[in-house]
C-alpha positions as CSV (number, residue, x, y, z in Angstrom):
1,M,-4.3,-17.8,26.3
2,A,-5.2,-14.1,25.7
3,N,-6.1,-13.0,22.0
4,T,-2.6,-11.1,20.9
5,S,-2.9,-9.6,17.3
6,L,0.6,-9.0,15.7
7,P,1.6,-7.2,12.9
8,T,1.4,-9.3,9.3
9,K,2.6,-7.8,6.4
10,K,0.2,-9.0,3.0
11,L,2.5,-11.1,1.3
12,V,0.4,-12.8,-1.0
13,I,-2.1,-10.6,-3.0
14,A,-5.6,-12.2,-4.4
15,G,-6.0,-12.4,-8.5
16,K,-3.2,-12.9,-11.0
17,Y,-0.8,-10.1,-12.4
18,K,1.1,-10.5,-15.7
19,M,4.3,-9.6,-15.4
20,P,5.7,-7.1,-17.7
21,K,8.0,-7.8,-20.4
22,R,9.7,-4.8,-20.7
23,V,10.1,-1.1,-19.0
24,Q,11.4,1.6,-20.3
25,A,12.8,4.5,-18.0
26,K,11.0,7.8,-18.2
27,T,13.7,9.2,-16.2
28,A,17.5,8.2,-16.3
29,I,17.6,5.6,-13.1
30,N,20.5,3.4,-11.1
31,R,20.5,-0.8,-11.5
32,Y,21.5,-2.1,-8.0
33,G,22.8,-5.5,-6.6
34,T,19.9,-5.9,-4.0
35,A,16.6,-5.7,-4.2
36,N,16.8,-3.2,-1.5
37,L,18.9,-0.5,-3.9
38,T,22.3,-1.2,-2.2
39,K,25.5,-1.7,-4.2
40,K,25.2,0.3,-7.2
41,N,26.7,-1.2,-10.1
42,K,25.6,0.9,-13.6
43,H,23.8,4.1,-14.2
44,F,21.1,4.1,-17.3
45,A,20.1,6.9,-19.3
46,K,16.5,8.6,-19.6
47,K,15.0,6.1,-22.3
48,S,16.7,3.1,-21.5
49,T,15.0,-0.2,-21.7
50,F,15.3,-3.0,-19.6
51,T,14.2,-7.5,-20.0
52,I,12.6,-7.8,-17.1
53,K,13.4,-11.3,-15.7
54,G,11.3,-11.7,-12.6
55,W,10.2,-9.0,-9.8
56,A,10.8,-8.4,-5.8
57,Y,10.1,-6.8,-2.9
58,S,12.3,-4.7,-0.6
59,N,12.1,-5.3,3.0
60,T,10.8,-8.5,2.9
61,N,11.5,-9.6,6.2
62,N,11.5,-5.8,8.0
63,F,8.0,-5.6,9.4
64,R,8.7,-2.1,10.5
65,K,9.3,-1.2,6.9
66,G,7.2,-1.3,3.8
67,D,8.1,-3.6,0.9
68,T,8.2,-1.6,-2.7
69,L,8.3,-3.3,-5.9
70,R,11.5,-3.8,-7.6
71,Y,12.0,-5.4,-11.0
72,K,14.9,-7.7,-11.7
73,V,16.9,-7.4,-15.1
74,A,20.0,-8.9,-16.6
75,G,23.0,-7.4,-13.6
76,G,20.8,-6.4,-10.8
77,Y,17.7,-4.5,-9.9
78,I,15.9,-1.3,-10.7
79,T,12.6,0.6,-9.3
80,G,9.5,-0.6,-9.7
81,N,7.9,2.9,-9.5
82,S,5.8,4.3,-12.2
83,R,7.4,8.5,-11.7
84,F,10.4,6.6,-12.4
85,I,9.9,3.5,-15.5
86,K,7.1,2.9,-18.0
87,T,5.8,-0.9,-18.4
88,F,5.2,-2.6,-21.5
89,R,3.4,-6.1,-21.6
């Protein structure tokens, strides 16, 4: 049997991370129905505040694309990119 290496994503991160309780939009952002940011369902103005219910990663089953952090909020998902949001613990 030959040694084969398969591309894998790092799905488990060592250590503990505290989930932020709230985030505030630095710019105007959209809320989407899925973690891949499809099915836009609402637009929010700058400085809107969201309560975080959990998080997810986009493209979790696609090994050809990188996964990106998304925050689960009431009604859908928003980006986890620090250029667009500010977190509060």
